[in-house]
MILUM-546586 format. One record per residue (C-alpha): residue in three letters; x, y, z. Coordinates in Angstrom, 3 decimals. Each point is the difference from the previous one (the first is absolute). Layout:
BEGIN
['ALA' [X Y Z]]
...
! end
This chain:
BEGIN
['MET' [112.855 82.648 108.145]]
['SER' [-2.758 -2.179 -1.348]]
['TYR' [-3.333 1.253 -1.285]]
['HIS' [-3.352 -1.568 0.777]]
['VAL' [-1.975 2.507 -2.048]]
['ARG' [-0.774 -2.309 -2.912]]
['ASP' [-2.384 -2.267 1.922]]
['VAL' [-1.740 2.985 1.570]]
['LEU' [-0.501 1.728 -3.331]]
['GLU' [-1.228 -3.047 -1.833]]
['SER' [-2.511 -0.831 2.735]]
['ALA' [-1.244 3.606 0.130]]
['ARG' [-0.680 0.384 -3.716]]
['ASP' [-3.722 -0.469 -0.390]]
['SER' [-0.129 2.659 -2.712]]
['ALA' [2.291 1.339 -2.713]]
['PRO' [3.287 1.274 1.450]]
['ALA' [0.741 3.698 -0.226]]
['PRO' [2.560 1.153 -2.582]]
['ARG' [3.625 -0.191 1.173]]
['THR' [-0.924 -2.335 2.861]]
['THR' [0.788 -3.419 -1.432]]
['THR' [1.505 -2.447 2.465]]
['ASP' [3.479 0.195 -1.499]]
['ASP' [-0.151 3.806 -0.226]]
['ILE' [-0.902 0.339 3.659]]
['ILE' [2.811 -2.299 1.090]]
['VAL' [2.539 1.942 -2.068]]
['ARG' [-1.314 3.355 1.191]]
['ALA' [0.001 -1.246 3.564]]
['GLY' [3.731 -0.454 -0.444]]
['ARG' [0.310 3.535 -1.315]]
['ILE' [-1.824 1.415 3.005]]
['ARG' [2.152 -2.101 2.324]]
['ALA' [3.166 1.157 -1.766]]
['ARG' [-1.108 3.620 0.234]]
['ARG' [-0.819 -0.388 3.698]]
['ARG' [3.355 -1.690 0.579]]
['LEU' [1.861 2.827 -1.693]]
['ALA' [-2.014 2.624 1.837]]
['ALA' [0.704 -1.713 3.296]]
['ALA' [3.712 0.211 -0.730]]
['THR' [-0.342 3.798 0.130]]
['GLY' [-2.553 0.141 2.785]]
['ALA' [-2.771 1.087 -2.352]]
['GLY' [-2.129 -3.159 -0.032]]
['ALA' [-2.993 -1.083 2.032]]
['ALA' [0.107 -3.333 1.787]]
['CYS' [-2.881 -1.775 -1.706]]
['LEU' [0.039 -1.919 -3.277]]
['ALA' [-2.838 -0.904 -2.328]]
['ILE' [-0.604 -1.799 -3.258]]
['ALA' [-0.453 2.908 -2.367]]
['VAL' [0.117 1.417 -3.505]]
['ALA' [3.002 2.233 -0.689]]
['ALA' [1.524 1.934 -2.868]]
['VAL' [3.677 -0.167 -0.958]]
['SER' [3.192 -1.137 1.742]]
['GLY' [3.665 0.075 -0.846]]
['LEU' [3.298 -1.065 -1.472]]
['GLY' [3.409 1.361 -0.957]]
['SER' [2.737 2.614 0.493]]
['THR' [2.636 1.853 -2.046]]
['PRO' [2.633 2.674 0.710]]
['ALA' [-1.429 3.495 0.149]]
['GLY' [0.762 3.550 -1.095]]
['ARG' [-2.607 2.669 0.726]]
['GLN' [-2.037 1.852 -2.601]]
['ALA' [-3.335 1.245 1.339]]
['THR' [-2.921 1.319 -2.060]]
['GLY' [-1.187 2.325 2.801]]
['GLN' [1.807 1.838 2.773]]
['SER' [1.977 -2.477 2.061]]
['ALA' [-1.262 -0.472 3.534]]
['ALA' [3.674 0.192 0.931]]
['GLN' [0.051 3.771 -0.551]]
['PRO' [0.772 2.190 3.051]]
['GLY' [-3.126 0.642 2.054]]
['GLY' [-1.504 -3.386 -0.844]]
['PHE' [-3.760 -0.123 -0.547]]
['THR' [-3.283 -0.105 1.885]]
['LEU' [-2.179 -3.062 -0.346]]
['PRO' [-3.569 1.211 -0.688]]
['ALA' [-2.974 -1.169 2.027]]
['GLY' [-2.980 -1.731 -1.584]]
['PHE' [0.020 -1.880 -3.286]]
['THR' [2.465 2.238 -1.812]]
['THR' [3.626 -0.644 -0.885]]
['VAL' [3.167 1.846 -0.979]]
['PHE' [1.900 -2.968 -1.442]]
['GLY' [0.587 -0.444 -3.713]]
['ASP' [2.292 -2.005 -2.286]]
['ALA' [3.771 -0.190 0.374]]
['ARG' [2.869 -2.048 -1.379]]
['ALA' [3.015 -1.533 1.734]]
['GLY' [2.045 -1.955 -2.526]]
['GLY' [-2.046 -3.077 -0.873]]
['TYR' [-2.711 0.871 2.518]]
['ARG' [-3.236 1.892 -0.405]]
['ILE' [-1.206 1.593 3.247]]
['GLY' [-3.684 0.943 0.138]]
['PRO' [-2.504 1.311 -0.611]]
['ALA' [-1.746 -0.164 3.381]]
['GLY' [-1.723 -3.211 1.018]]
['GLU' [-2.255 -0.462 3.021]]
['VAL' [-0.906 3.178 1.889]]
['THR' [-1.378 -0.132 3.544]]
['ALA' [-0.300 2.379 2.950]]
['GLY' [3.243 -1.362 1.434]]
['TYR' [2.281 -0.627 -2.969]]
['GLN' [0.481 0.073 -3.753]]
['GLU' [1.637 -2.786 -1.990]]
['VAL' [2.198 0.553 -3.049]]
['PRO' [0.654 -3.226 -1.942]]
['VAL' [3.464 -0.686 -1.407]]
['TYR' [0.229 -1.901 -3.307]]
['ARG' [3.014 -1.490 -1.811]]
['ASP' [0.298 0.258 -3.757]]
['GLY' [-0.646 -3.343 -1.678]]
['ALA' [-1.608 -1.742 3.010]]
['THR' [-3.624 -0.748 -0.892]]
['TRP' [-3.053 -2.072 0.900]]
['PRO' [-2.653 -1.385 -2.410]]
['GLY' [-3.258 1.923 0.335]]
['GLY' [-2.262 -2.649 -1.515]]
['ASP' [-0.911 2.294 -2.888]]
['GLY' [2.976 -0.956 -2.157]]
['LYS' [2.126 2.847 1.385]]
['ASN' [2.850 0.070 2.476]]
['TYR' [0.049 2.621 2.732]]
['PRO' [2.837 1.302 2.218]]
['LEU' [0.570 -1.901 3.235]]
['VAL' [0.418 1.922 3.235]]
['ASP' [3.622 -0.378 1.096]]
['GLY' [-0.450 1.709 3.357]]
['MET' [-1.953 2.688 1.792]]
['ILE' [0.781 3.442 1.337]]
['THR' [-2.455 0.888 2.755]]
['VAL' [-0.172 3.598 1.198]]
['TYR' [-1.675 0.437 3.376]]
['GLN' [-1.798 2.987 1.447]]
['PRO' [1.881 1.679 2.879]]
['GLY' [-0.250 -1.969 3.220]]
['VAL' [-1.397 -3.140 -1.639]]
['TYR' [3.095 -2.147 -0.503]]
['ASN' [2.097 -1.333 2.870]]
['PRO' [3.572 -0.564 -1.247]]
['ASP' [0.707 -2.249 3.000]]
['SER' [-2.069 -2.676 -1.771]]
['PHE' [2.110 0.087 -3.175]]
['ARG' [1.894 -3.255 0.477]]
['ARG' [-2.881 -2.418 0.562]]
['ALA' [0.123 -3.192 -2.030]]
['ASP' [-1.482 -3.477 -0.153]]
['PRO' [1.273 -3.546 -0.712]]
['GLN' [-0.105 0.667 -3.760]]
['THR' [2.688 2.701 0.209]]
['LYS' [3.367 0.587 1.604]]
['VAL' [0.626 3.601 1.047]]
['GLY' [3.568 1.297 0.224]]
['PRO' [1.437 2.489 2.484]]
['GLU' [-1.319 3.541 -0.121]]
['PHE' [2.262 2.709 -1.388]]
['SER' [-0.221 3.755 -0.367]]
['VAL' [-0.763 1.436 -3.409]]
['THR' [-0.569 3.418 -1.534]]
['VAL' [-2.765 0.507 -2.558]]
['ALA' [0.364 3.351 -1.761]]
['GLY' [1.736 1.487 3.011]]
['ARG' [-2.617 -1.278 2.435]]
['PRO' [0.692 -2.518 2.786]]
['GLY' [-1.217 -3.551 -0.276]]
['VAL' [0.710 -3.641 0.685]]
['GLY' [0.347 -3.052 -2.194]]
['HIS' [0.360 -3.748 0.254]]
['THR' [0.348 -2.898 -2.364]]
['VAL' [-2.904 -2.373 -0.536]]
['THR' [0.846 -3.495 -1.248]]
['TYR' [-3.046 -1.806 -1.334]]
['ALA' [-0.273 -3.761 0.368]]
['SER' [-0.882 -0.396 -3.656]]
['ALA' [-1.515 1.876 -2.929]]
['MET' [-3.182 -1.235 -1.679]]
['VAL' [0.429 1.278 -3.546]]
['ASN' [-2.678 -2.194 -1.569]]
['VAL' [-2.746 1.168 2.394]]
['PRO' [0.685 3.704 0.671]]
['GLY' [-0.283 0.837 3.673]]
['ALA' [-0.650 -3.551 1.191]]
['PRO' [1.661 -0.968 3.282]]
['SER' [2.835 -2.460 0.295]]
['ALA' [-1.069 -3.627 0.170]]
['SER' [2.426 -0.503 2.906]]
['PRO' [-1.424 0.678 3.468]]
['SER' [3.349 1.220 1.330]]
['PHE' [2.927 2.015 -1.291]]
['ASP' [2.530 -1.837 -2.119]]
['PRO' [3.106 2.135 -0.603]]
['ALA' [1.093 -2.144 -2.929]]
['GLY' [-0.890 1.673 -3.255]]
['GLY' [-1.425 3.103 1.671]]
['PHE' [0.271 3.463 -1.522]]
['THR' [0.892 3.072 2.014]]
['ARG' [-1.500 3.444 -0.552]]
['VAL' [0.020 3.245 1.996]]
['ALA' [-2.854 1.647 1.902]]
['LEU' [0.136 3.654 1.074]]
['ALA' [-1.829 2.346 2.356]]
['TRP' [0.755 3.707 0.065]]
['GLN' [-1.357 3.160 1.591]]
['TYR' [-1.236 2.273 -2.786]]
['GLY' [-1.454 2.619 2.370]]
['GLN' [-0.542 0.792 3.658]]
['GLY' [-1.414 -3.196 1.512]]
['ALA' [-0.773 -1.284 -3.521]]
['TRP' [1.517 -3.182 -1.407]]
['ALA' [0.104 -1.875 -3.285]]
['THR' [1.078 -3.569 -0.706]]
['TYR' [1.209 -1.873 -3.046]]
['VAL' [-0.544 -3.761 0.125]]
['PRO' [1.124 -2.092 -2.998]]
['ARG' [-1.923 -3.165 -0.773]]
['ASP' [1.482 -3.443 -0.234]]
['ALA' [1.701 -0.720 -3.295]]
['GLN' [2.808 -2.098 -1.401]]
['VAL' [2.239 3.073 -0.037]]
['ASN' [2.320 1.429 2.633]]
['GLN' [-0.084 3.735 0.716]]
['SER' [2.589 2.419 1.331]]
['THR' [-0.521 2.826 2.484]]
['GLU' [0.954 2.458 -2.746]]
['ASP' [-2.769 -1.312 -2.241]]
['ALA' [-2.573 0.237 2.776]]
['VAL' [0.995 3.568 0.893]]
['ALA' [-0.151 1.046 -3.654]]
['VAL' [-3.578 -1.305 -0.215]]
['ALA' [-1.014 1.805 3.186]]
['GLU' [1.596 3.260 -1.125]]
['ALA' [-1.783 -0.120 -3.346]]
['LEU' [-3.443 0.428 1.618]]
['SER' [-1.596 2.789 -2.022]]
['VAL' [-2.252 2.790 1.305]]
['VAL' [-2.480 1.629 -2.394]]
['PRO' [-2.916 2.423 0.511]]
['GLU' [-2.691 -1.388 2.279]]
['ARG' [-2.759 -1.902 -1.781]]
['PRO' [-3.084 -1.951 1.175]]
['VAL' [-0.198 -3.779 -0.181]]
['ARG' [-3.102 -0.929 -1.999]]
['ALA' [-2.404 -2.875 -0.678]]
['PRO' [-2.149 -0.674 -3.109]]
['TYR' [-3.291 0.294 1.917]]
['ARG' [-1.954 1.918 2.613]]
['PHE' [-1.737 -1.590 2.957]]
['GLY' [-3.776 -0.068 0.067]]
['TYR' [-0.308 -2.072 3.172]]
['LEU' [2.233 -0.794 2.948]]
['PRO' [-1.094 -1.647 3.255]]
['ALA' [-0.110 2.381 2.946]]
['GLY' [3.502 0.817 1.240]]
['TRP' [1.829 -1.716 -2.847]]
['GLN' [2.613 2.051 -1.861]]
['PRO' [3.082 -0.353 -2.233]]
['ILE' [3.259 -0.576 1.882]]
['ALA' [2.367 -0.876 -2.880]]
['VAL' [0.035 0.822 -3.714]]
['THR' [2.266 -1.053 -2.874]]
['GLU' [-0.171 1.427 -3.518]]
['THR' [2.160 -2.028 -2.399]]
['ASP' [1.112 0.824 -3.540]]
['ALA' [-1.478 -2.414 -2.558]]
['GLU' [3.525 -0.711 -1.229]]
['LEU' [0.895 -1.475 3.415]]
['SER' [-2.855 -2.414 0.667]]
['THR' [-3.341 -1.360 -1.122]]
['THR' [-1.351 1.288 3.336]]
['VAL' [-0.191 3.784 -0.283]]
['SER' [-1.762 0.929 3.242]]
['GLU' [-0.156 -1.358 3.542]]
['LEU' [-1.847 1.447 2.972]]
['TYR' [-0.570 -1.324 3.505]]
['LEU' [-3.081 0.869 2.010]]
['HIS' [0.064 -0.284 3.779]]
['ASP' [-2.505 0.241 2.808]]
['GLY' [1.166 3.449 1.134]]
['PRO' [3.555 1.392 -0.127]]
['LEU' [2.973 -2.073 1.071]]
['ALA' [1.150 0.570 3.560]]
['ASP' [3.157 2.089 0.421]]
['LYS' [1.880 -3.084 1.192]]
['ASP' [-0.770 -1.728 -3.325]]
['ARG' [1.045 2.785 -2.367]]
['ALA' [3.371 -1.620 -0.768]]
['ALA' [-1.555 -3.410 -0.700]]
['VAL' [-0.296 -1.229 -3.585]]
['VAL' [-3.561 0.406 -1.286]]
['ASP' [-1.081 -2.995 -2.070]]
['GLU' [-2.504 -2.860 0.069]]
['ALA' [1.421 -1.169 3.326]]
['THR' [-0.999 3.245 1.712]]
['PRO' [-2.983 -0.703 2.275]]
['ARG' [-3.421 1.362 -0.995]]
['THR' [0.915 0.967 -3.540]]
['VAL' [-1.634 -0.348 -3.401]]
['LYS' [2.117 0.227 -3.129]]
['ILE' [-1.158 1.630 -3.233]]
['PHE' [2.171 -0.498 -3.055]]
['VAL' [-0.344 0.807 -3.678]]
['SER' [1.692 -2.180 -2.630]]
['ARG' [0.051 -0.669 -3.693]]
['SER' [-1.564 -3.352 -0.746]]
['THR' [2.462 -2.721 -1.007]]
['LEU' [-0.203 -3.608 -1.141]]
['LYS' [-0.890 -0.985 3.588]]
['ASP' [-3.189 2.024 -0.178]]
['GLU' [-1.901 -1.792 -2.789]]
['ALA' [-2.866 -0.664 2.404]]
['ILE' [-0.827 3.710 0.275]]
['ARG' [1.192 1.457 -3.301]]
['GLY' [-2.947 1.641 -1.737]]
['ARG' [-2.376 -0.528 2.943]]
['LYS' [-1.061 3.537 0.825]]
['GLY' [-1.212 1.018 3.420]]
['VAL' [0.646 -1.245 3.539]]
['HIS' [0.713 -3.665 0.767]]
['CYS' [0.239 -1.216 3.602]]
['TYR' [1.074 -3.353 1.437]]
['ALA' [-0.498 -2.144 3.070]]
['GLN' [2.974 1.702 1.619]]
['PRO' [-0.371 3.752 0.742]]
['VAL' [1.474 0.881 -3.413]]
['CYS' [-1.640 1.890 -2.852]]
['THR' [1.247 0.874 -3.476]]
['ARG' [-1.198 2.790 -2.248]]
['VAL' [0.921 -0.395 -3.665]]
['LEU' [0.941 3.160 -1.902]]
['GLY' [0.879 -1.143 -3.524]]
['GLU' [3.734 -0.690 -0.061]]
['TYR' [0.262 0.648 3.748]]
['PHE' [-1.725 -1.255 3.117]]
['ILE' [-0.336 1.241 3.569]]
['GLN' [0.103 -2.570 2.782]]
['VAL' [-1.159 0.737 3.550]]
['ASP' [1.505 -2.679 2.204]]
['GLY' [-0.917 -0.602 3.624]]
['MET' [0.883 -3.677 -0.156]]
['PHE' [3.136 -0.049 2.103]]
['SER' [-0.916 2.185 2.951]]
['ASN' [-3.721 -0.849 0.083]]
['ALA' [-0.491 3.497 1.370]]
['LEU' [-3.278 0.582 -1.850]]
['PRO' [-2.871 -2.287 -0.957]]
['ALA' [-0.451 -0.849 -3.661]]
['ALA' [-3.054 2.263 -0.251]]
['GLU' [2.069 3.043 0.991]]
['VAL' [2.772 -0.883 -2.449]]
['LYS' [-2.652 -0.195 -2.724]]
['LYS' [-1.409 3.418 0.959]]
['ILE' [3.485 1.554 -0.180]]
['THR' [0.530 -1.534 -3.457]]
['GLU' [-3.373 1.070 -1.348]]
['GLY' [0.478 3.509 1.377]]
['LEU' [3.322 0.636 -1.771]]
['LYS' [-0.140 2.695 -2.691]]
['PRO' [2.781 -0.949 -2.445]]
['VAL' [1.684 2.316 -2.476]]
['GLU' [1.756 -1.067 -3.212]]
['VAL' [2.884 -2.032 1.436]]
['ALA' [2.274 0.511 -3.013]]
['ASP' [-0.409 3.810 0.259]]
['ARG' [2.307 0.987 2.854]]
['ALA' [-1.167 3.609 -0.206]]
['ALA' [-3.458 -1.177 1.121]]
['TRP' [1.242 -1.725 3.165]]
['VAL' [-1.194 1.407 3.311]]
['PRO' [2.196 1.114 2.965]]
['VAL' [-0.572 -2.159 3.065]]
['LYS' [-0.899 1.869 3.168]]
! end
């Protein structure tokens, strides 16, 4: 698929571009969003629309697994209950060369638990390498996920026949997913080929299993130049670790939100995993019940993204410039020493620039480096 974003961006820039929104960055991150949507669609979890958007991390890799969890395994008899609101029960676990968790994005309909492979990294722009996401476990609230949609695919993938599988004694289904190619130089970017080419593809295994009454979870590996066995995939799924319930937090409080707008998705990320430590999506009211299984990201209609990152070499234009800086697009940045907060309504155009500025100016930040000071999101 070709991109025509470059001309649009260059013609639109009548003021300084916002941090992390250079032309090349947006094109790369567009690929990451498209890859994430494509993978979500393969499990029935994705929405239909696509957008050019800023994203976080995507994936690579696989190794054989043997379980060693740091919390109680979710595979224990009796399973677990997925909490409502922006709280989670998922912690860290190990499965051979994999790290599973801690929790990623939390929404009203699902919680994501990233899966990392030891040794697979991406350059963070600050001179450090960070773990790449190898795949994603998504745990859905009861009644949200429809397992009949599990085997959806697109021209970039080839999906094998469905087979029965047992995950920790619980019934499920699996299928192979052969990716057309793996883009190891640009993590998460889509294949350059518009249609599936079986030559040189790599086959991995996706799973969906019923962890409770009417409640399903999925494990979807991401494209990589590594094949994966069913045994490996099951070991990763069974390693999902349950810990005492804890809130998901952000390094700020809200001072202003437009009428009806509210958080619909929150991610709190360890500093050792990414330069971006917090992501939150605001939406014009709650998501409809029919949309609760859909991936929440920049492509979700009527959303504004707020993210908090450490400044890197890309951010020379704002380093040391205290206060709020807004741009021609509905994007504002607030500099907080080593960190910055960006409020980004650029991709959905759901709010005018003046409202994005009011949200940014109304934020009441805490010390970002002090995790104990972070605030639960409600």
